[in-house]
N, C-alpha and C positions, 0 to 999 in steps of 0.2 A: 900347129895350134897344140898346147900342152894342156894337161889336166888343171894348171893353174890359170891359165888364161881364160878358159871357159866360164868358171864361176865369177871371175873378174868382170868379164863382158856382160854376164846376165845381170850382176848386181848393178851394172851401169845402166843397163837398159831399163831394168825394172827397178828404178832408183826409189820410187815411192814405197814400194813394199819392203825394200832394203831398208829405207829411212825409218819406216814404221817399226819393223823388227829392232833396228838399232835403238830406237828411242825406247821401246818397252824394256829391253835388257838395261839400257844405260841408266834409265830411272830406277829400275830395280836394284841394280848394283850401287848407285848412288845413295839411294835410300838405306840399304843394308850398310855400306860403309859409314854413312853419317849417324845411324843408329848405334852402330858398334863403338865408334870413337866417343859419341855423346855419352853412352852409358858406361863406358869404361872410365872417362874423366870423371863423371858424376859420381861413379861408385867410388873411385879414390878420395874424391872430396867429401861424400857421404860418410865413409868410414872415418876420415879424419874429424868430422864433426861427432861422430859416435863415440870416438875416444874421449871426447871432452865430458862425456857423462859416465866416466868411470873406467878404472883400470881392469885389465884382464889377466894379470899375472902378479902373483906376491912373492916377494923374496923376504924369508926370514931366517933368523940364526938358527943353527942346529940346537935341539935340546935332547938331553939324554934322560929319558924316563924309564920307570920300573913299575910294570903292572903288579900289584900286590894282590894275592889271592890265597886263599887257605881253607881246606875242606870243601872245595867246590864253590865257595862263596868269593866274589871278586870285590876287594875293598877300595878299588880305584888305582889310579896312575900317581906315582910319586915322581916328582922332578928332582933328577940326581945332579944334574949341571945344566946350566944355561949359558951358552957361549954367546960372546958378543959379537956384534957385526961391524967390522971395520969399514967405515964408508968409502975411504979412499981406495982400498984393495977391492972392495965390491964394484966400484965404478970402473976400475981398471980391467976387472973380469969381464964387466958387461961391454965395455968398449971393444974387446977383443974377439968377440964373436963375429962370424961371418954376416950374420943377419941383423947387425946392429943399426943399420939403415931402416929396419922395419919397426924399430923401436921409436914411437912418436914422443914419449914423455917418460921420465923416470923421477918419481916423487918419493924422496926418502922421508921418513917420520922418526921424530923422536919423542917418547912419551913420558911424562913425569906428572907429579902433583906439586903444586905450589900453593903457599898460603897467601890469600889476597885478603887483607883485612883480618877478619877473623874466620873466614871460610877457606876450606881447603878445595881447590879447583883443578880439575884435570887440565893439563897443559900439553899441547903438541907443537913441536918444532918443525917447520915445513920450509921447504925452498918455494918461496912465493910463485915465481915464473913456472914452475913445474906443477905445482899444487893447482894454480888457476888453469893450467892447460887440461887438467883431467877433471876439473869441476866447474865448467862453464856455467852449470846451472845455479851457481851461488849468486845470490842478489844481496848486495851490501849497501846498507844504509850508511852513507859517509863517504869517505874517501878510501883509495886503495892503500892497503898496509905497506909499510917500508921496513927497512932493517932494524929500526929501533921502536917500532910501534906495535900495538896489539889489535887483533881482530877477535871480537867476542861471538860466541855462537849465541842464538836467540835466547835459550833458556838460562844460559850462564849470565848473560847481560841483564836479564831480568832479576836473577837471584842476587846479584851483586849491586842492582840498583844503578847501573852504569849506562851511559850512551855515548855516542860518538863525540869526540871533542874532550871528553872527561879525562882525567889522569888516573893512572893505576899503579899501586905499589907492588912489584913483582920481584922477588927475590932481592929485596933491599934496594932496588931501582925504581925510580918513578917513570913510568912509560905512557906516552899519550895513546888514547883508543882512537885508532884511525876509523873504525867502523863497526857496525853490528850486523851479524848475518840474518837474513830473513829466515824465518823456520823453514827447516828442510825435512823434519821428520826423521832425521838420522842422528847417529851420536855427535856430528857436528855442532848439534845445538847445545850440547852440554858441556863444552869445553872451550878454552880460549887458544888462540893461535898466535904463535910468536915466530920470528925467523929462526931457522935451524941453527945458525951460528951463535945467536944471541941465547938461545936455550942450552946449547953446548957449553957456552962459557959460564952460564948461571949454574949449571949442575955439574960443572967439572968434568964432563964426558967429552972431550974434544975428539973429533974424528970418528963418532959412534953415532949409530942409528938403531932404532929398534926392529924397523922393517922398510922395505921399499915397495911402493906400489908402480907397476909398469904398465904402460898402455901400448899394446903392440898392434900393428897394422897386419892383419892376417889374410887380406885377400891374395897377397902375392905367394904365400906359402902356409901350410897348416901351422896351427899355434903349437901343436906338439913338436915341430922342428925347432922352433924358437926356444921352447922350454928346454928340449933335449941340449942344446948348444949352451944355455945358460947354466944347466946342471953340471955340464963338463967343465965350464970356466969357472964355477963356484962350488967346489966339491965339498966345503965345509958348511954349506948353507941348504936350507930348504927352499925350492923354487916349486911353486904350486900354480896351475893354471885354473884360473875361475871361469869354467868350461860353460856355465850356464849364460854368462854375459858375453863370452867370446861367440859362443854360437848364435845367440840372438842377434848380434852385431852382424855375423856373416850371413844369416838368414835375410836381413834387410837387403845387404849388398847383393846377393845371389838373386834375390826376387826379381831385381830391376834387370839383372843380366839375363836371366832366363826369360824375362818377358820380351825383352829385346830380341832374342834368339828365335822365340816363337813368331814374333811379327816378321822378322827376317825370313824365315823359313816360308811362310805364306807367301811372300813377295816373290821368293824364288821359285816356288812351285808354280805361281801363276805366269812368270816369265817364260818358264820352261814350256808350259801348256800352249802359250801363245806361239812360240817358235814351232812347236809339233803342229799345231793347225795350219800355221802359215806353210811351212814345207810341204804338209800333206795336200794342201790346195795347189801348191806350185807343181807337184808331181802329177796332178790331174791335168793342169793346164798344159804341161809340156811333154805329154805322152807322145805326141808326133815327133817332137825334137829328140825325145830319147830314142824312138824307134830308128830314126835316121842314124843316129850315132852307133846304135847297135848293128845297123846293116853296114856301116863303113868300117867295122871292126872293133868298135869299143867293147871291151868285156864287161860282165857285170860288176866285177870289181872296180872297173874303171868308172862306171856310172855311179856306183855307191860313193866313190871317192869324190866325184864332181859335188854331189849334194853335200857331203860332209865338210868339204872345204868351204862351201858357201856359208854354213853355219859356223865353222871354226872362224872365218874371217870376221863376221858380224860378232861373235862372242869375244874375240880378242879385242876388237875395237871398242865394244861396249864396256868390257872390263877395264880397260885402260883409262878410257874417259870418265867411266862411272865412279872409278876410285878416286880421280882428281876432283871431280865435281863434288862426291860425298865428303871429301876432306874439307873443301872450302865451304860446303854448307854447314859441317860440324863446327868449324871455327867461328862461323858467322853466328850460329844458334848459341853457342857457349858465351860469346861474347856479348851479344845484344840482349839475351834473355837473363844474364847474370846468374847462371846456374852453378857457377863454381866460385870458390874463394880465391884470394890473391896467393895463397900457398900452393894451390894446384897448378901445375904447368900446362899450357896450351897443348893440345895434341900435336905432335910432330909427324911429318910426313915420313912414312915408313916405306922405304925402297923394297924391302923384302915382302912386305903386306901388298905393294902395288903389283910386283911380279906374281905372286901367288894368286892374287884376285883375278888378273889378266888370264893367267893359264887356267884357272879353275873355271872362270866364266866360259871360256873357250871350250873347255873340255864338257861343261854342261850342255851348251849349245849343240856340240856334236852328238852328245847322248840323246838330247831331245829330238834330233833330226834322224836318229838311227833308223827308226821304223819307216819313215817316208822314204829315207834313202835305200833301204832294202826293198821297199815296194817298188821303187823306181828302176832298181837293178833286176826285178823280175818281169819287166816289160818285155813282150817278145815283138821283134820287128814286123814279123809277118802280120800279126793280128792288128797292129796299128796302122801300118802303111795300106793294108787291104781296106780300111774304113773310108 
């Protein structure tokens, strides 16, 4: 009879107790795994949704300025030179960074003023797909704009007396008004939007942009890392992180993750406490058996190992089965409660996570049983057998 066969035989004889401990740990591990995978997947989906409410990085051309002061009085800054921003070179630089996959949207802008009728109106050239990706809050009366149509801001449309379906003369061309924005309370209300290639053609500024708004996903890495790589790839341009927006986005994501961690910790402590009490009760019930084992030559280290192995077997089994069950439950919850969008991939089975969870839960079970196992090893055979 070896040290391994003793706990296996005991678990087989006391199968009800073993099954109870296994179920407690299994449900705890399954709950933790499901919560972690659901929160991680929802966090990614939630961050993508937050990106649609504004960019968090701004890329602008470098400007050379001179601060004018005399006699202790500052007279202001004078712009000596304003460099242009080559859109093609900028995009090549952005595509070259290692963290390119963390950039959800890149929205270039070209700004100018155009005369519409007798009024001068601010005009913004945008790439529609990228612009709509970072401004999902836009509500458009009318249809979606195209390459040769115009989108009016609320105030600009009212000032020009135009609505969706009307025609507008811009830069010597007649363009249809695809739609009018509902009032946003921002600068978007006061301008008209056209496609970037069209405005580049109207202004003779081919391959130029005034600035780019970038929406970065910051959960996988700090935004400072992304900004650092962009600055290295775009040495002649200014890269600015809009920290307030980025930090507010990350606070929302981290809140859900921290809540999940807190709930998982409570579940883990409860499972460990159950194992502790069950093993302590088993020691009291098996004092006579422990005395016999000690009398036939089992050392205190052997007795401790027997109880630790029992807990280890339960922990390893519960960890493996709990991880698989938690993964299945997470997939079911995400699919049937529609908690993610189509762009967020379903959680994949992680072999490393399975291995670490199994070993970790086995280790926790051994740690929870350490005191009962130590107490069992202190039983003296003479005292027990004399009873």
